C-alpha positions in Angstrom: 93.4 70.0 66.0 93.2 67.2 68.5 92.4 68.0 72.2 96.1 68.1 73.1 97.0 70.5 70.8 94.7 73.0 72.2 96.7 76.4 73.3 94.5 75.9 76.8 93.8 72.2 78.1 91.0 71.9 80.6 90.2 68.9 82.7 88.2 68.0 86.1 89.5 66.0 88.5 88.1 65.2 92.2 86.0 68.8 92.2 89.2 70.7 90.8 89.2 72.4 87.4 92.9 72.1 85.6 93.7 74.7 83.1 97.0 74.1 81.4 98.7 76.8 79.1 99.6 74.3 76.2 102.1 76.3 73.8 105.6 75.4 75.4 107.2 76.0 72.2 106.5 79.7 72.4 106.8 79.7 76.2 103.3 79.7 76.4 102.9 83.5 75.2 99.5 84.3 75.5 97.4 84.8 72.2 93.8 86.0 71.5 92.5 82.6 71.4 94.1 81.7 74.5 92.5 84.6 76.5 89.2 83.5 75.0 89.4 79.9 75.9 90.6 80.8 79.7 87.8 83.4 80.0 85.4 80.8 78.5 86.4 77.7 81.1 86.7 80.1 84.0 83.5 81.5 83.8 81.7 78.0 83.2 83.6 76.7 86.4 82.4 79.7 88.5 79.0 78.8 87.6 79.3 75.0 88.1 78.7 73.7 92.0 80.7 70.5 91.2 83.7 72.5 90.8 85.1 73.7 94.4 88.8 75.2 93.1 90.7 75.8 89.8 94.5 75.0 89.3 96.3 77.4 86.5 99.5 75.9 85.2 101.6 75.6 82.0 103.1 72.7 80.0 106.7 72.5 79.3 110.0 72.8 81.1 111.0 76.3 80.4 108.1 78.7 81.4 104.5 79.2 82.8 104.2 82.2 80.5 106.8 84.3 78.9 104.4 87.1 78.1 101.8 88.0 75.4 102.3 87.0 72.0 104.0 90.6 71.2 105.0 89.6 67.6 101.3 89.0 66.5 100.4 92.7 68.1 103.1 94.1 66.2 102.0 92.4 62.9 98.6 93.7 63.4 99.2 97.3 63.9 101.4 97.1 61.0 98.3 95.4 59.0 96.4 98.6 60.1 93.6 96.4 61.8 92.3 96.5 65.5 93.2 92.8 66.9 96.0 94.3 68.8 93.3 96.5 70.6 90.9 93.7 71.1 93.6 91.6 72.5 94.3 94.2 75.1 90.7 94.7 76.0 90.1 91.0 76.3 93.1 90.1 78.3 92.7 92.8 80.5 89.1 91.6 81.2 90.3 88.0 81.7 93.1 89.2 84.2 90.4 91.4 86.0 88.1 88.6 86.5 90.8 86.5 87.8 91.3 89.0 90.6 87.5 88.8 91.5 87.3 85.3 90.9 84.7 83.6 93.4 86.4 80.5 93.9 90.0 79.5 95.1 92.2 79.6 92.2 96.0 78.5 92.7 98.2 79.5 90.2 101.1 77.0 89.9 104.2 78.8 88.3 107.4 77.1 87.2 110.3 78.7 84.9 109.6 82.2 83.5 106.6 84.2 84.5 106.8 87.6 82.4 104.5 90.4 81.5 101.2 88.6 80.4 102.0 85.6 82.4 102.0 87.9 85.5 98.7 89.3 84.5 97.3 85.9 85.0 98.8 85.1 88.1 98.6 88.0 90.3 94.7 87.8 90.9 95.0 84.4 92.0 94.2 83.3 95.7 97.2 81.1 96.0 100.2 82.1 94.0 102.8 79.0 94.2 106.1 79.3 92.5 108.9 76.7 92.2 112.4 77.6 93.2 113.1 77.5 89.2 110.8 80.9 88.9 112.2 83.9 87.1 109.3 86.5 87.4 109.1 90.0 86.1 107.7 92.7 84.2 110.1 93.4 81.5 108.2 95.6 79.1 110.5 98.9 79.2 113.1 96.5 77.7 111.0 96.2 74.3 109.5 100.1 74.5 106.3 99.3 76.5 105.3 99.6 79.8 104.3 97.1 82.5 100.5 96.7 81.8 98.0 93.5 82.8 97.5 95.0 86.1 101.0 96.1 86.8 100.0 99.8 87.4 97.9 98.0 90.6 100.2 95.0 91.7 103.5 96.8 91.3 102.3 100.1 92.9 101.2 98.0 96.0 104.5 96.5 96.6 106.5 97.5 99.9 108.3 100.8 99.5 109.7 101.3 95.9 110.4 97.7 95.0 107.4 97.8 92.6 109.0 100.9 90.9 112.5 99.1 90.8 110.7 96.3 88.8 108.8 98.2 86.7 111.3 100.8 85.6 114.2 98.6 85.4 112.2 95.6 83.8 114.4 93.1 85.6 113.6 89.5 86.9 113.3 88.3 90.3 114.0 84.7 91.5 111.6 82.5 94.0 113.0 83.9 97.3 112.6 87.7 96.1 109.0 86.9 94.7 108.1 85.7 98.2 110.1 88.7 99.9 107.9 91.3 97.7 104.9 89.5 97.8 104.5 88.7 94.3 104.3 84.7 95.3 102.6 83.3 98.4 104.4 80.0 98.6 107.4 78.0 97.1 106.7 74.4 96.2 110.0 72.5 94.9 109.7 71.4 91.4 110.1 67.7 92.3 107.1 68.1 94.8 104.3 69.0 92.1 103.3 65.5 91.6 102.8 65.0 95.2 100.9 68.3 95.0 98.6 66.8 92.0 98.3 63.3 93.8 97.0 65.3 97.1 94.4 67.4 95.3 93.4 64.4 93.3 92.5 62.6 97.0 91.5 66.1 98.6 88.3 65.2 100.8 86.8 68.8 100.8 85.7 68.5 104.5 86.4 72.0 105.1 86.3 75.4 102.9 88.3 74.5 99.6 90.4 77.8 100.3 91.8 76.6 103.6 92.1 73.1 102.4 94.5 74.3 99.2 96.3 76.7 101.6 97.0 73.8 104.3 98.2 71.5 101.2 100.5 74.0 100.0 101.8 75.1 103.4 102.4 71.2 103.9 104.4 70.7 100.9 106.2 74.0 100.8 107.4 77.4 102.5 106.6 81.1 102.4 110.0 82.1 103.1 113.5 81.3 101.5 116.7 82.4 102.1 119.1 84.4 99.8 116.7 87.2 98.9 118.4 90.1 96.9 116.0 92.3 97.1 115.7 92.1 100.9 119.4 93.2 100.9 118.9 96.1 98.6 115.3 97.4 99.7 116.9 100.5 101.6 118.9 101.5 98.5 116.0 100.8 96.2 113.7 102.9 98.4 116.4 105.9 98.7 116.9 106.0 94.9 113.7 104.7 93.2 111.9 107.3 95.4 113.2 110.4 93.8 110.9 112.6 91.5 111.7 111.4 88.2 113.6 109.0 86.0 116.3 111.4 85.5 116.7 111.7 89.5 116.9 108.2 90.0 119.8 108.1 87.4 121.7 110.9 89.1 121.1 109.1 92.3 122.3 105.8 91.5 125.5 107.6 89.9 126.2 109.2 93.1 126.0 105.7 95.3 129.4 105.4 96.9 128.4 103.2 99.8 130.5 99.8 99.1 127.7 97.3 100.0 125.5 99.1 97.2 128.2 100.6 94.8 128.2 97.6 92.6 124.5 97.1 92.1 124.0 101.0 91.6 126.5 100.6 88.5 124.9 97.8 87.1 121.3 99.2 87.5 122.7 102.4 85.7 123.7 100.0 82.8 120.2 98.3 82.8 118.3 101.8 82.9 120.7 103.2 79.9 119.5 100.2 77.8 115.9 100.7 78.3 113.4 102.9 76.3 113.6 106.5 78.1 110.1 107.4 77.3 108.9 103.9 78.5 110.5 104.1 81.8 109.3 107.7 82.2 105.6 107.0 81.4 105.9 103.8 83.5 107.2 105.8 86.7 104.0 108.0 86.1 101.6 105.2 85.6 102.6 103.3 88.9 102.5 106.7 90.7 99.0 107.4 89.6 98.0 103.5 90.0 98.8 103.8 93.7 95.9 105.8 94.0 93.6 104.1 92.1 91.5 101.1 92.6 91.8 98.3 90.3 89.2 98.9 87.7 90.6 102.3 86.9 94.4 100.4 86.9 93.2 98.5 84.1 91.2 101.5 82.4 94.5 103.6 82.6 96.5 101.0 80.9 94.0 100.5 78.2 94.1 104.4 77.8 98.0 104.1 77.3 97.8 101.1 74.9 95.4 103.0 72.5 98.5 105.7 72.0 101.3 103.7 72.4 101.7 101.8 69.1 101.6 105.0 67.2 103.2 107.5 69.8 105.4 105.1 72.0 108.5 102.8 71.2 106.9 99.6 71.2 107.3 99.2 67.5 110.7 99.7 67.4 111.5 97.9 70.1 109.8 94.5 68.8 111.6 95.5 65.5 115.2 95.6 67.2 114.8 92.6 69.7 112.2 90.1 67.9 112.0 90.6 64.3 115.5 92.0 63.2 117.1 91.0 66.2 120.0 93.7 65.6 119.5 94.3 69.4 120.4 98.1 68.9 116.7 99.7 69.1 116.4 103.3 68.0 114.3 104.7 70.9 112.5 108.2 70.6 113.9 110.2 71.8 117.1 108.5 72.1 118.4 109.9 75.5 116.5 110.4 79.1 117.2 114.1 79.0 115.2 114.7 76.0 112.0 113.2 77.5 110.0 116.2 78.4 107.5 116.2 81.2 104.9 117.5 78.5 105.6 114.2 76.3 105.1 112.2 79.3 101.9 113.9 80.6 100.5 114.2 77.3 99.8 110.1 77.1 97.4 110.7 80.4 95.5 113.5 79.0 92.0 112.6 78.8 91.8 109.9 81.1 89.1 110.2 84.1 88.9 107.7 86.8 85.7 106.3 87.2 85.4 104.1 90.6 86.8 106.6 93.1 90.2 106.3 94.9 91.8 103.9 96.6 94.9 104.3 98.2 97.7 101.5 98.0 98.2 98.9 100.8 101.0 96.8 101.6 99.6 93.9 99.7 97.9 93.9 96.5 
């Protein structure tokens, strides 16, 4: 494999470590090899006094990262080995490392940022998107739950916006990412080359974090017009603050205000296409995550992972949507009314928080 064919590229220019996801044909979906390469390089740069900051980006026109390589995880479980378990353990360790990274880390996102891609960027000290970003945690659509720290960063969004994103699995655009706090700045796609030129000429006369923030603020904006979630925030809080998914669905079905009726109808269609079990476990996970520090959030997600391939809907979701592509998953149970509280709670049995409580705040 030539250096340019490696799934993660690393380069240093002007005291900046540049990490580039390099599987554009696979929408930069994260593999175990990529997790290990990222962890190795980030650890090395953290200890290198010549590296002042790190930039994480991706090659390709379509995606920063469309998630984890879910097909390989499906195959691992089918084979009866433990590669899928190892993947989650090391992926979450990488994501948690990014949250605590000791140097400024600028995540530069263009195109799709989904699932595992969100895990790579939400701990970055500067989260920069372009106007072409499509961001989300779509796991419930394949019978899974929003992991990679989703129980932490979704649960800390304002009001019930994180609940809405996690339970529906819907994607948002750049204006919404800024509005809800999943991105800090928007720099236009056409300005990325200028951003690189400025990084290459940076004098580092001030603290690197301040230097990067000043640069990004000069080239971009931290607010964009047209946030759909801003207009829907009141309705989302009312409906997605209900006690369980069945109550959320009933509340949406009763929505009669003209300004929200069409949205409620479309949201109902989305919910009815998702895994009932995954939605219910996701809601419970997010509610618990609000009260947990980040280490316990990742530990909770691992606790769920270790049961989910055998007891959850992910194998059927991947079969229907990725392997056979019949797009007709046979969820178990098939209807929301058949998901009992006891079945949901059973996934959380045995989990013990280890590091004390940390109540939610307005920002992750």
